[in-house]
TIDREN-792304 format. One record per residue: residue number from 1; residue in three letters; x, y, z of N, C-alpha, C, O in turn. Coordinates in pm, 1 decimal. Example, Ala and Ser with C-alpha at 12.3 -4.5 7.8 and 13.67 -1.06 7.14 Angstrom:
// residues 2
   num   residu        n.X        n.Y        n.Z       ca.X       ca.Y       ca.Z        c.X        c.Y        c.Z        o.X        o.Y        o.Z
     1      ala     1319.0     -569.0      780.0     1230.0     -450.0      780.0     1320.0     -330.0      780.0     1423.6     -331.9      846.5
     2      ser     1285.0     -225.0      708.0     1367.0     -106.0      714.0     1290.0        3.0      787.0     1340.9      113.8      803.9
END
This chain:
// residues 103
   num   residu        n.X        n.Y        n.Z       ca.X       ca.Y       ca.Z        c.X        c.Y        c.Z        o.X        o.Y        o.Z
     1      met    -1608.8    -2434.0      848.9    -1541.5    -2429.1      719.4    -1528.9    -2283.6      680.0    -1623.2    -2205.1      689.1
     2      ala    -1406.9    -2250.1      635.1    -1376.8    -2113.6      592.5    -1435.4    -2088.6      455.7    -1439.4    -2176.8      369.9
     3      gly    -1482.5    -1961.6      437.1    -1530.8    -1919.5      308.0    -1422.3    -1875.6      215.3    -1306.9    -1865.6      256.9
     4      phe    -1454.1    -1848.9       91.4    -1358.9    -1804.9       -6.7    -1285.0    -1682.1       34.4    -1163.2    -1675.5       17.2
     5      gly    -1355.2    -1581.3       89.6    -1289.8    -1461.2      129.6    -1186.3    -1485.8      242.0    -1081.0    -1422.1      244.7
     6      asp    -1217.4    -1578.5      334.2    -1121.6    -1615.4      438.1     -995.3    -1682.8      379.7     -883.3    -1660.0      425.6
     7      cys    -1017.7    -1764.7      279.0     -904.8    -1833.0      212.7     -815.9    -1730.0      138.9     -693.5    -1742.0      144.0
     8      ile     -873.5    -1630.9       71.7     -799.2    -1526.3        8.7     -718.8    -1447.7      113.2     -600.4    -1420.6       93.3
     9      ala     -782.4    -1412.2      222.2     -715.1    -1338.2      326.3     -595.7    -1416.3      382.2     -489.4    -1359.2      406.5
    10      ala     -614.5    -1548.9      402.5     -504.9    -1628.9      454.8     -385.9    -1636.5      354.9     -268.9    -1636.1      393.1
    11      leu     -423.4    -1643.6      224.5     -321.8    -1643.7      115.1     -246.6    -1513.0      114.8     -123.9    -1509.5      104.9
    12      asp     -323.3    -1404.2      125.9     -259.8    -1269.1      126.3     -165.7    -1255.3      247.9      -57.7    -1197.3      237.3
    13      asp     -209.1    -1310.0      364.9     -126.5    -1306.2      483.2        6.0    -1380.6      457.8      113.3    -1331.0      492.3
    14      ala       -3.0    -1499.9      397.3      115.3    -1580.3      368.0      208.5    -1507.6      274.8      329.7    -1507.6      296.1
    15      val      154.8    -1445.7      172.0      239.5    -1367.9       79.3      306.9    -1252.9      151.8      427.1    -1231.3      135.9
    16      met      232.0    -1180.1      230.0      291.7    -1067.0      300.1      396.7    -1110.4      399.7      499.0    -1043.8      415.2
    17      asp      373.3    -1219.4      466.3      473.7    -1274.5      562.7      605.7    -1301.9      494.7      711.4    -1282.0      554.7
    18      ser      602.1    -1347.2      371.1      730.5    -1383.4      304.0      787.9    -1272.4      220.7      908.9    -1269.7      198.1
    19      leu      704.1    -1178.3      172.7      754.6    -1074.6       80.2      757.6     -934.2      133.8      813.0     -845.5       68.8
    20      ser      700.3     -910.1      249.8      692.7     -766.4      295.2      830.6     -715.2      330.7      920.1     -790.0      370.2
    21      asp      843.6     -589.3      315.5      970.4     -518.3      343.6      960.4     -444.9      476.7     1039.5     -354.2      502.7
    22      gly      867.3     -481.3      559.4      850.3     -416.2      687.4      709.4     -377.3      709.7      621.1     -415.7      633.0
    23      thr      684.5     -299.8      815.7      550.4     -248.5      845.0      550.9     -100.5      844.1      654.6      -35.2      855.6
    24      ala      429.1      -46.9      829.7      412.2       98.1      834.7      294.0      135.9      912.9      206.8       54.0      941.9
    25      thr      290.3      261.5      947.9      166.5      320.3     1014.2       90.1      389.9      905.8      147.2      472.8      835.0
    26      tyr      -38.5      359.5      889.2     -124.9      422.5      790.0     -190.4      541.5      852.0     -252.7      532.9      957.8
    27      leu     -175.4      655.7      783.4     -223.2      785.1      836.1     -328.4      842.3      741.7     -324.3      820.6      620.6
    28      ser     -423.2      916.3      800.5     -521.3      994.5      721.9     -451.2     1118.8      660.8     -334.6     1146.6      689.2
    29      arg     -523.1     1188.5      580.1     -466.9     1312.8      518.8     -433.8     1418.5      627.0     -350.4     1506.2      605.0
    30      thr     -500.0     1408.6      742.8     -473.0     1501.6      851.3     -368.1     1452.8      949.7     -337.9     1522.3     1046.8
    31      gly     -310.4     1331.6      926.1     -212.5     1279.5     1008.8     -260.0     1194.3     1120.8     -179.7     1155.9     1205.9
    32      gln     -389.2     1161.4     1126.2     -446.0     1075.8     1227.0     -407.9      931.0     1195.8     -415.9      887.1     1081.1
    33      val     -366.1      856.9     1300.3     -333.7      714.0     1281.5     -457.3      637.5     1254.1     -551.2      640.1     1333.7
    34      leu     -460.7      568.1     1141.9     -575.2      481.7     1108.3     -544.9      336.6     1128.9     -635.0      258.1     1158.3
    35      ala     -415.8      297.4     1113.8     -373.4      156.6     1138.5     -226.1      155.8     1164.6     -150.0      231.3     1104.2
    36      glu     -185.5       68.1     1256.9      -44.5       49.6     1285.1       -2.4      -94.4     1247.4      -85.7     -185.0     1245.2
    37      gly      125.5     -113.9     1218.4      175.2     -247.0     1189.4      129.2     -305.9     1059.0      114.8     -427.6     1047.3
    38      val      105.4     -219.5      957.9       53.9     -263.1      828.0      172.8     -320.3      746.5      267.6     -247.3      717.6
    39      pro      168.2     -449.4      709.7      279.7     -507.0      628.5      275.6     -443.0      491.9      168.4     -424.7      434.2
    40      val      397.5     -407.4      437.5      412.7     -334.3      316.0      517.2     -402.5      229.3      624.5     -438.7      277.6
    41      ile      485.2     -420.7       97.6      581.6     -462.8       -4.9      623.2     -328.4      -73.4      538.4     -257.1     -127.1
    42      val      749.4     -297.4      -70.4      800.6     -172.5     -129.9      869.1     -208.3     -260.7      952.5     -298.6     -267.5
    43      glu      830.6     -133.4     -365.6      899.9     -145.8     -494.6      955.2       -7.3     -532.6      883.1       92.4     -530.6
    44      lys     1083.6       -3.7     -567.0     1145.1      125.9     -604.8     1165.7      127.1     -755.9     1173.2       22.5     -820.4
    45      asp     1174.1      242.0     -807.7     1199.7      264.8     -952.1     1099.7      200.6    -1046.6     1134.8      151.7    -1154.0
    46      val      973.6      202.2    -1003.7      865.6      152.4    -1089.3      835.5      255.8    -1195.8      825.2      374.5    -1164.8
    47      glu      821.3      214.2    -1319.8      793.3      304.9    -1431.3      649.9      354.3    -1423.9      556.9      274.5    -1412.1
    48      arg      631.7      485.9    -1430.7      498.8      546.9    -1431.6      496.0      647.0    -1545.4      583.8      732.4    -1557.7
    49      phe      393.3      634.7    -1628.6      382.0      725.3    -1742.9      295.2      845.0    -1708.0      183.1      831.3    -1659.0
    50      ser      351.8      965.2    -1735.2      273.2     1088.0    -1709.4      175.1     1110.2    -1815.7      175.6     1037.6    -1915.1
    51      glu       88.8     1208.1    -1801.3      -10.5     1239.5    -1902.7       52.5     1282.1    -2035.2       -4.8     1259.8    -2141.8
    52      gly      169.7     1342.8    -2028.0      240.0     1384.0    -2148.1      324.0     1270.2    -2210.1      389.0     1292.7    -2312.2
    53      gly      324.4     1150.9    -2152.6      392.0     1037.7    -2210.0      534.3     1016.8    -2156.2      601.7      921.3    -2194.6
    54      ala      579.3     1105.2    -2068.4      713.3     1090.4    -2009.3      709.6      976.6    -1907.2      605.9      947.1    -1847.7
    55      val      821.0      916.4    -1889.6      832.8      806.7    -1792.8      909.0      857.6    -1668.2     1019.5      911.6    -1674.8
    56      asp      840.8      835.8    -1555.2      898.9      870.6    -1426.7      933.7      740.8    -1352.2      872.6      636.9    -1377.1
    57      arg     1029.1      746.6    -1263.7     1060.9      633.8    -1176.2     1004.9      669.8    -1038.2     1041.8      772.1     -980.5
    58      val      916.3      585.6     -986.1      849.2      612.1     -861.4      858.3      492.4     -769.7      907.6      385.9     -806.9
    59      arg      809.1      513.1     -648.0      801.5      405.9     -546.2      657.8      364.4     -529.7      567.8      447.7     -540.2
    60      thr      634.2      237.3     -504.1      499.7      186.0     -473.8      502.7      113.9     -340.0      605.0       60.0     -297.9
    61      his      387.3      114.7     -274.7      361.7       32.9     -159.3      241.1      -56.7     -190.1      135.0       -9.8     -231.5
    62      glu      260.7     -183.9     -169.1      153.0     -281.3     -187.1      111.3     -328.2      -47.0      194.0     -370.6       33.6
    63      val      -18.0     -319.2      -21.2      -71.4     -353.5      110.2     -204.8     -424.7       94.2     -267.0     -416.1      -11.7
    64      gln     -249.1     -493.9      196.3     -381.9     -559.8      199.2     -482.3     -449.8      224.8     -468.4     -369.1      316.7
    65      lys     -584.8     -449.5      139.9     -691.0     -347.4      151.6     -759.4     -349.2      284.0     -808.3     -244.9      327.6
    66      arg     -766.1     -462.0      351.4     -838.7     -470.2      476.4     -776.6     -385.7      584.3     -843.4     -350.6      681.6
    67      tyr     -648.3     -351.6      569.1     -585.0     -261.9      666.0     -617.0     -118.0      643.0     -598.0      -36.0      732.8
    68      leu     -665.6      -83.3      524.3     -685.9       53.9      482.5     -831.8       95.1      500.1     -888.4      156.5      409.7
    69      gln     -893.5       64.1      611.2    -1030.0       97.4      630.6    -1043.3      200.3      748.4    -1010.5      166.2      862.0
    70      pro    -1086.8      314.6      724.3    -1138.9      368.7      594.2    -1022.7      405.7      503.4     -915.2      443.6      550.0
    71      phe    -1046.0      394.2      373.1     -945.0      427.9      271.1     -946.6      577.7      247.4    -1049.9      635.5      213.8
    72      asp     -828.1      641.5      265.9     -818.8      782.3      242.0     -713.2      798.0      121.0     -593.0      776.7      136.7
    73      arg     -767.8      835.4        5.2     -685.4      852.7     -112.8     -573.1      955.6      -98.4     -479.1      958.2     -177.9
    74      gln     -584.2     1039.1        2.6     -482.0     1137.5       26.7     -409.0     1106.8      157.2     -347.5     1195.5      216.6
    75      gly     -415.5      985.4      200.5     -345.5      943.0      322.4     -197.6      924.4      299.3     -144.3      966.3      196.6
    76      ala     -128.4      859.4      398.3       13.4      846.0      389.3       53.9      721.6      468.4      -26.5      663.5      541.3
    77      phe      180.5      682.2      452.2      237.1      570.9      529.6      364.2      627.9      598.6      448.5      688.5      532.4
    78      ala      376.4      608.7      726.1      499.1      637.5      800.1      577.0      508.3      810.7      530.4      409.7      867.8
    79      met      698.3      510.9      753.8      775.9      390.8      752.1      923.8      424.0      756.5      970.5      506.8      678.2
    80      asp      999.9      360.4      847.9     1144.1      383.9      857.8     1177.9      531.5      874.6     1274.2      578.1      813.7
    81      gly     1104.5      605.5      952.8     1132.5      742.8      984.1     1095.2      842.1      873.6     1134.3      958.6      881.0
    82      lys     1020.9      798.9      771.8      985.7      888.0      662.0      834.7      870.4      632.5      778.3      762.3      649.3
    83      thr      774.1      978.0      589.1      632.2      973.3      552.0      620.2      969.1      400.7      679.4     1050.2      329.6
    84      trp      542.4      873.2      353.2      517.1      853.9      211.2      367.6      879.4      181.4      280.4      805.6      227.1
    85      his      342.2      981.2      107.2      204.6     1024.2       77.3      150.8      949.7      -45.6      222.7      932.8     -144.1
    86      ile       24.6      905.3      -40.1      -36.5      836.7     -150.7      -50.5      934.5     -265.7      -98.9     1046.0     -246.2
    87      asp       -9.4      895.2     -384.2      -14.0      980.9     -502.1      -93.2      918.1     -619.2      -98.0      972.5     -729.5
    88      gly     -154.9      801.7     -590.8     -236.8      737.4     -692.0     -235.1      589.7     -670.9     -160.7      534.5     -589.9
    89      ile     -323.5      526.4     -750.3     -336.7      381.2     -738.1     -278.0      318.8     -865.4     -315.9      354.1     -977.1
    90      glu     -185.7      226.4     -845.5     -125.7      154.8     -963.6     -220.9       40.3    -1000.9     -259.5       25.3    -1116.9
    91      arg     -257.8      -40.0     -900.1     -352.3     -150.7     -930.4     -424.8     -189.0     -799.8     -378.7     -164.7     -688.3
    92      asp     -540.7     -250.1     -822.7     -627.9     -288.6     -709.4     -704.8     -415.8     -752.6     -788.5     -411.5     -842.8
    93      asp     -673.6     -529.7     -685.1     -748.9     -651.4     -725.7     -860.8     -683.7     -630.6     -918.2     -792.4     -638.4
    94      gly     -894.1     -593.0     -540.7     -998.2     -614.2     -447.8     -953.6     -657.8     -310.8    -1023.3     -634.3     -212.0
    95      his     -835.8     -722.4     -303.4     -781.4     -767.8     -179.9     -646.9     -701.2     -148.1     -618.6     -663.0      -34.6
    96      met     -567.6     -689.4     -251.4     -437.8     -613.8     -240.2     -444.9     -495.1     -324.5     -505.7     -495.5     -431.5
    97      ile     -380.6     -388.4     -275.6     -375.9     -260.0     -352.7     -233.0     -209.2     -354.4     -162.0     -208.8     -253.9
    98      thr     -194.4     -166.1     -474.0      -60.4     -111.3     -497.1      -77.4       38.9     -519.2     -151.0       81.0     -608.4
    99      leu      -10.5      117.8     -439.4      -25.0      262.8     -442.3      105.2      332.2     -476.3      210.5      296.9     -423.3
   100      tyr       98.5      433.0     -566.3      211.2      518.9     -592.0      227.0      606.6     -464.5      129.6      659.3     -410.8
   101      val      349.4      619.2     -420.2      374.0      706.5     -302.2      489.9      803.3     -332.5      579.5      772.5     -411.2
   102      val      485.6      919.6     -268.8      588.3     1022.4     -282.3      626.1     1076.1     -140.3      544.0     1075.5      -48.5
   103      pro      749.1     1120.8     -126.7      786.4     1174.0        5.7      712.3     1299.4       39.6      732.6     1356.0      147.1
END
């Protein structure tokens, strides 16, 4: 019998299978490959408020946290011939994490 964590992982897999915008290679801050074939949900033009209160339009990548081990807050994703560097965390529910990324 599968445990609760296994059920959540299966649900996350099903969500990613239907909603992902492709896969990426997850890189460390030094460019070392940490994981390949990571399913990613890409959102463009997400509103992000700066410390001064200004609104920026940014890109986010949502991925399953289990693919990001070890997690490097200064890592990057190589996807579609471009490298997207992690610029912050938008949200983290413990299983899925949404990251602000910049070119």
